SEDRENDREN-219373 format. One line per field, with one value per residue: y, z, x of N, C-alpha, C in turn; residue in one letter. Coordinates in steps of 0.2 Angstrom, whole numbers. Layout:
% residues N
nc2 <- c(Y,...)
nc3 <- c(Z,...)
nc1 <- c(X,...)
cac2 <- c(Y,...)
cac3 <- c(Z,...)
cac1 <- c(X,...)
cc2 <- c(Y,...)
cc3 <- c(Z,...)
cc1 <- c(X,...)
rest <- c(a,...)
//
This chain:
% residues 236
nc2 <- c(-6,11,23,35,37,29,17,15,7,7,-4,-6,-8,0,17,24,17,16,30,32,22,28,41,37,31,41,49,40,41,55,55,46,52,48,49,47,40,39,28,25,12,6,-7,-24,-27,-13,-10,-20,-16,-4,-9,-18,-8,-2,-7,-2,-3,-4,-7,-16,-12,-22,-26,-40,-45,-41,-35,-44,-49,-54,-50,-61,-68,-58,-56,-69,-67,-58,-62,-73,-67,-64,-54,-43,-36,-29,-37,-33,-39,-33,-36,-41,-53,-68,-81,-81,-80,-91,-93,-82,-86,-93,-83,-76,-66,-51,-46,-48,-36,-32,-26,-13,-5,-3,12,12,-1,-3,6,0,-12,-5,-1,-13,-17,-8,-10,-23,-21,-13,-21,-31,-47,-64,-74,-84,-87,-94,-105,-107,-115,-108,-95,-83,-83,-75,-82,-79,-84,-84,-87,-100,-116,-130,-142,-155,-169,-177,-190,-182,-170,-156,-151,-135,-130,-116,-102,-96,-105,-118,-123,-130,-137,-142,-149,-155,-160,-158,-148,-138,-135,-131,-118,-112,-104,-108,-110,-119,-137,-154,-167,-179,-190,-186,-173,-157,-145,-129,-122,-111,-113,-124,-132,-142,-156,-173,-190,-197,-188,-171,-157,-144,-126,-124,-136,-146,-161,-169,-182,-189,-194,-210,-207,-193,-186,-180,-171,-162,-156,-148,-140,-133,-127,-118,-110,-102)
nc3 <- c(0,-4,5,8,3,4,-6,-9,-15,-19,-22,-28,-32,-29,-30,-19,-7,-11,-11,3,10,5,11,24,24,20,32,43,38,40,54,59,54,41,23,10,-6,-13,-24,-33,-39,-50,-54,-54,-67,-71,-62,-64,-77,-75,-66,-73,-81,-70,-55,-43,-31,-13,-4,-4,-4,-5,-13,-11,-18,-33,-49,-65,-65,-48,-32,-26,-37,-43,-34,-34,-47,-46,-36,-42,-51,-41,-34,-19,-12,1,5,9,11,8,12,12,17,26,20,12,18,20,8,7,13,3,-5,4,11,21,30,34,32,37,29,35,35,50,55,65,66,53,53,62,55,44,51,54,41,36,45,42,28,30,35,30,22,26,18,5,-3,-19,-31,-48,-62,-66,-62,-49,-37,-27,-15,-8,8,10,-3,-4,-6,-5,-3,-12,-11,-21,-29,-29,-28,-25,-27,-26,-24,-28,-28,-40,-47,-51,-44,-47,-38,-33,-19,-3,6,20,22,15,22,34,32,33,41,56,51,43,40,41,34,30,25,12,10,13,21,20,33,34,23,23,23,28,39,39,44,36,26,21,16,5,1,-15,-16,-16,-11,1,7,24,36,46,62,64,64,76,81,70,70,82,78,68,74,82,73,67)
nc1 <- c(3,2,12,6,-6,-22,-29,-46,-59,-76,-89,-104,-121,-131,-134,-137,-132,-119,-114,-117,-108,-96,-95,-94,-82,-74,-75,-70,-57,-54,-55,-44,-35,-29,-25,-35,-40,-56,-66,-80,-90,-103,-105,-98,-93,-88,-79,-69,-65,-59,-48,-42,-33,-27,-21,-29,-35,-33,-40,-56,-72,-86,-102,-111,-123,-126,-133,-129,-112,-109,-103,-95,-90,-83,-72,-66,-60,-51,-43,-38,-29,-19,-21,-18,-27,-37,-52,-68,-84,-100,-117,-133,-138,-135,-130,-120,-108,-99,-93,-83,-72,-65,-59,-51,-57,-58,-69,-86,-100,-116,-130,-141,-126,-116,-107,-98,-95,-90,-78,-70,-68,-60,-50,-42,-40,-32,-21,-17,-13,-2,8,21,17,19,31,40,55,58,67,63,62,74,71,70,57,44,34,19,13,0,-6,-2,-9,-7,7,15,26,37,49,62,58,47,30,23,8,-3,-14,-10,-5,5,21,36,49,66,68,66,51,51,63,57,46,51,54,42,28,19,7,6,4,9,0,2,15,19,13,9,-1,-9,-16,-26,-32,-40,-55,-63,-61,-59,-58,-50,-46,-42,-52,-48,-49,-59,-62,-51,-46,-35,-25,-26,-15,-15,-20,-18,-28,-34,-23,-22,-34,-33,-22,-28,-39,-32,-25,-34)
cac2 <- c(0,18,24,41,38,22,19,12,6,5,-7,-7,-6,5,23,27,14,18,36,31,19,33,46,33,29,48,51,36,43,61,53,43,56,46,51,42,41,34,28,21,8,3,-15,-27,-25,-7,-11,-24,-12,1,-14,-19,-3,1,-11,4,-5,-6,-9,-15,-13,-26,-28,-47,-46,-36,-38,-46,-52,-53,-49,-67,-70,-53,-57,-74,-66,-53,-67,-78,-63,-63,-47,-44,-31,-32,-38,-33,-40,-30,-40,-42,-60,-72,-87,-80,-79,-97,-92,-77,-89,-94,-78,-72,-59,-49,-48,-47,-32,-34,-19,-7,-5,1,16,11,-8,-2,10,-5,-16,-2,0,-19,-19,-3,-13,-28,-18,-10,-27,-36,-53,-69,-76,-88,-87,-102,-104,-111,-114,-103,-89,-83,-81,-73,-85,-77,-90,-84,-90,-107,-121,-136,-144,-161,-173,-183,-193,-178,-162,-155,-146,-130,-128,-110,-98,-93,-109,-124,-122,-137,-136,-147,-148,-160,-157,-156,-143,-133,-134,-128,-111,-108,-102,-113,-110,-126,-144,-161,-171,-185,-189,-182,-168,-150,-140,-122,-122,-107,-115,-130,-130,-148,-162,-180,-196,-199,-183,-164,-153,-137,-121,-126,-143,-150,-166,-171,-188,-188,-201,-211,-205,-186,-182,-175,-166,-158,-152,-144,-135,-129,-121,-113,-105,-100)
cac3 <- c(0,-4,12,9,2,3,-11,-7,-20,-16,-28,-26,-39,-27,-29,-12,-2,-13,-7,10,12,3,16,30,24,22,40,45,37,44,61,59,51,36,17,6,-12,-13,-30,-33,-45,-49,-56,-54,-72,-71,-57,-67,-83,-72,-63,-79,-82,-64,-49,-39,-24,-8,0,-9,0,-12,-14,-14,-23,-39,-56,-69,-61,-43,-28,-25,-43,-44,-28,-36,-52,-45,-32,-47,-53,-38,-30,-11,-10,7,2,14,8,11,11,15,18,29,18,8,23,20,2,9,15,-3,-8,9,13,28,35,31,35,34,28,35,38,56,54,70,63,46,55,65,50,40,54,53,34,36,48,37,22,32,37,24,22,26,11,4,-9,-21,-38,-51,-70,-67,-60,-42,-36,-21,-15,-2,11,10,-8,-6,-4,-1,-6,-13,-12,-26,-26,-29,-30,-22,-31,-22,-27,-25,-30,-45,-52,-48,-44,-45,-37,-31,-12,1,8,27,21,14,28,39,30,34,47,59,47,38,44,37,34,27,23,5,10,19,19,23,39,32,16,26,24,31,41,39,47,30,21,22,10,4,-4,-21,-16,-17,-6,2,11,31,39,51,69,63,65,83,81,64,73,87,75,64,80,85,69,63)
cac1 <- c(1,7,12,3,-13,-25,-34,-52,-65,-83,-92,-111,-125,-135,-131,-138,-127,-112,-113,-116,-102,-90,-95,-92,-75,-70,-76,-66,-51,-53,-55,-40,-29,-27,-26,-38,-43,-61,-68,-85,-91,-109,-105,-91,-88,-85,-73,-64,-63,-54,-43,-36,-29,-22,-23,-29,-38,-30,-47,-62,-79,-89,-108,-112,-128,-127,-135,-123,-107,-109,-97,-92,-86,-78,-67,-62,-57,-45,-39,-34,-23,-14,-22,-19,-32,-41,-60,-74,-90,-106,-122,-140,-139,-129,-128,-113,-102,-94,-89,-79,-66,-61,-56,-48,-61,-56,-74,-92,-103,-123,-134,-138,-119,-115,-103,-93,-91,-86,-72,-66,-64,-55,-43,-40,-38,-26,-15,-14,-9,5,12,22,13,24,32,45,58,60,69,58,64,79,69,68,50,42,28,16,11,-8,-7,-1,-13,-4,14,15,32,39,55,67,56,41,26,19,1,-4,-19,-8,-3,10,28,40,56,70,69,63,45,54,66,53,41,54,54,36,25,15,0,7,4,10,-6,4,22,20,8,9,-6,-11,-21,-29,-35,-43,-62,-66,-57,-62,-54,-46,-44,-44,-54,-46,-52,-59,-64,-47,-46,-29,-25,-24,-12,-19,-17,-16,-35,-34,-17,-23,-40,-29,-19,-33,-42,-26,-23,-40)
cc2 <- c(6,20,31,41,30,23,14,13,3,3,-9,-5,-2,12,26,24,15,24,36,29,24,38,43,33,37,50,47,39,50,59,50,45,52,49,46,43,36,35,23,18,5,-4,-18,-27,-18,-7,-14,-20,-8,-4,-16,-15,0,-3,-7,3,-7,-10,-10,-17,-16,-28,-35,-48,-41,-39,-39,-50,-51,-52,-55,-69,-64,-54,-63,-72,-61,-57,-71,-73,-62,-56,-48,-38,-34,-32,-37,-33,-36,-34,-39,-48,-63,-78,-86,-81,-85,-96,-86,-80,-91,-90,-73,-66,-58,-49,-47,-42,-32,-26,-20,-7,0,5,13,3,-7,1,5,-10,-12,-1,-7,-20,-15,-7,-19,-26,-16,-15,-31,-44,-59,-72,-80,-88,-93,-101,-110,-109,-109,-97,-89,-79,-80,-76,-81,-83,-90,-86,-97,-111,-127,-138,-151,-164,-177,-185,-187,-171,-163,-151,-142,-127,-122,-108,-96,-97,-114,-123,-128,-135,-142,-146,-153,-156,-154,-150,-137,-130,-130,-120,-107,-107,-108,-114,-117,-132,-150,-166,-178,-184,-186,-176,-163,-147,-133,-123,-117,-107,-121,-128,-136,-153,-167,-184,-197,-194,-176,-160,-146,-133,-124,-134,-149,-155,-169,-176,-185,-194,-202,-209,-197,-182,-177,-170,-161,-154,-147,-138,-130,-125,-117,-107,-101,-95)
cc3 <- c(0,3,14,8,1,-1,-10,-13,-17,-22,-26,-31,-35,-26,-22,-7,-5,-10,1,13,10,8,23,30,24,29,44,45,40,51,63,56,45,29,13,-1,-13,-20,-30,-40,-44,-51,-54,-61,-74,-67,-61,-73,-81,-69,-68,-81,-76,-58,-44,-33,-19,-4,-4,-4,-7,-10,-16,-19,-28,-45,-60,-64,-53,-38,-27,-31,-45,-40,-31,-42,-50,-40,-37,-51,-48,-32,-22,-8,-4,5,8,10,12,8,15,19,22,26,14,12,21,13,3,10,10,-6,-2,10,20,33,30,34,32,34,33,38,44,54,59,67,57,48,58,60,45,44,53,46,33,39,44,31,24,34,31,26,22,19,11,-2,-12,-28,-42,-59,-71,-64,-52,-41,-29,-20,-8,2,10,3,-10,-2,-1,-5,-6,-14,-17,-23,-25,-29,-26,-28,-27,-26,-24,-29,-38,-50,-47,-48,-42,-44,-33,-24,-8,5,16,27,20,19,34,38,31,41,50,56,43,42,39,39,33,25,16,5,15,16,23,27,37,26,18,27,28,33,42,42,42,25,23,16,11,0,-11,-21,-17,-10,-5,8,18,33,45,58,69,65,70,83,76,67,77,83,71,69,81,80,65,69)
cc1 <- c(5,6,8,-4,-16,-30,-41,-57,-72,-87,-99,-116,-131,-132,-131,-132,-120,-109,-113,-110,-96,-90,-93,-84,-71,-70,-71,-58,-49,-51,-48,-33,-25,-29,-28,-41,-49,-64,-74,-86,-98,-110,-98,-89,-86,-79,-67,-61,-57,-48,-38,-32,-24,-26,-24,-33,-34,-35,-53,-68,-84,-96,-108,-116,-128,-129,-129,-118,-108,-103,-93,-87,-81,-71,-63,-58,-51,-41,-35,-28,-18,-15,-22,-23,-37,-49,-65,-81,-96,-112,-129,-142,-134,-126,-122,-107,-97,-90,-84,-73,-63,-57,-53,-51,-59,-62,-81,-96,-111,-126,-139,-131,-119,-108,-97,-90,-87,-79,-67,-62,-59,-49,-39,-37,-31,-20,-12,-11,-3,10,14,21,19,25,39,48,60,63,66,60,69,77,68,61,48,35,25,12,3,-11,-6,-6,-10,3,13,22,32,45,60,65,50,37,21,13,-2,-10,-16,-5,2,17,33,47,59,72,64,57,47,58,62,48,44,56,47,33,22,9,1,8,4,4,-4,11,23,16,9,3,-6,-17,-27,-34,-40,-51,-66,-62,-62,-58,-48,-43,-46,-47,-52,-51,-53,-61,-58,-46,-38,-29,-22,-22,-16,-16,-16,-22,-35,-30,-20,-29,-38,-27,-24,-36,-38,-24,-28,-44)
rest <- c(m,d,s,s,v,c,k,i,a,v,c,d,d,s,d,a,d,r,r,e,l,g,g,m,v,r,r,w,a,d,a,a,g,r,s,v,q,v,t,g,f,p,s,a,e,s,f,l,f,a,y,a,e,d,r,m,a,d,i,l,l,l,d,v,e,m,g,g,m,d,g,i,a,l,a,r,h,i,r,r,e,g,s,r,t,e,i,v,f,i,t,s,h,f,e,f,i,s,e,g,y,e,v,d,a,l,h,y,l,v,k,p,v,s,e,q,k,l,s,e,v,l,d,r,a,a,d,r,l,a,a,e,p,a,s,v,i,v,t,c,d,g,e,t,v,k,l,y,e,a,d,i,l,y,v,e,s,f,a,h,y,i,e,i,h,t,r,l,g,v,f,r,i,k,e,s,i,a,a,f,a,a,k,l,s,p,d,f,y,r,t,h,r,s,y,l,v,n,l,k,a,v,e,r,i,a,r,t,g,v,t,l,t,g,g,i,v,i,p,l,a,r,g,k,y,d,s,l,n,r,a,f,i,e,r,n)
//
């Protein structure tokens, strides 16, 4: 995030809601002594058109239910491109909340939005943007690549190399899974001798397998069910 100006996009197909949210954001910025640039978008499509030219959003206040492309689909689209924008969903219904985990949404706010709650969420978003996210450096196909931990879903081990499965694609490197795991935070757990999973990507834990974001199922070794559940609760 730019150290002087925080770019905040408000994407909502209701003109009244968009104006109200924009006003709340500006009052939050004034009270916190922050400099912000607030831009409103009446649809997901209009946001994407601007986003293709300029990755301009540090924080995105995103209406879930819009005509055309909805907010969930928009969030998935920008996450596939590796965007680290802090997404705050705005919704009139609770049933969409589980889908927010898939796109690493910071929070859900229910309409009518409380100005105090919005201010608290914006404080959290600004704090997260100010901190450099955890990452690991790998060499893949002769190139040095920085992978953010939040983008890594799981790692699979083969005879002499590992494959790192991320939201951006698969990176194959020559390294043991144990050596790679040692470089990562406690957010990662060995479910099996050949698999390492990001606990933040776990959606469901069964006796024989772990379901990750996107419906990916990873084997769970016998005897690891209880310890994985403890680790999952501690990291979430």
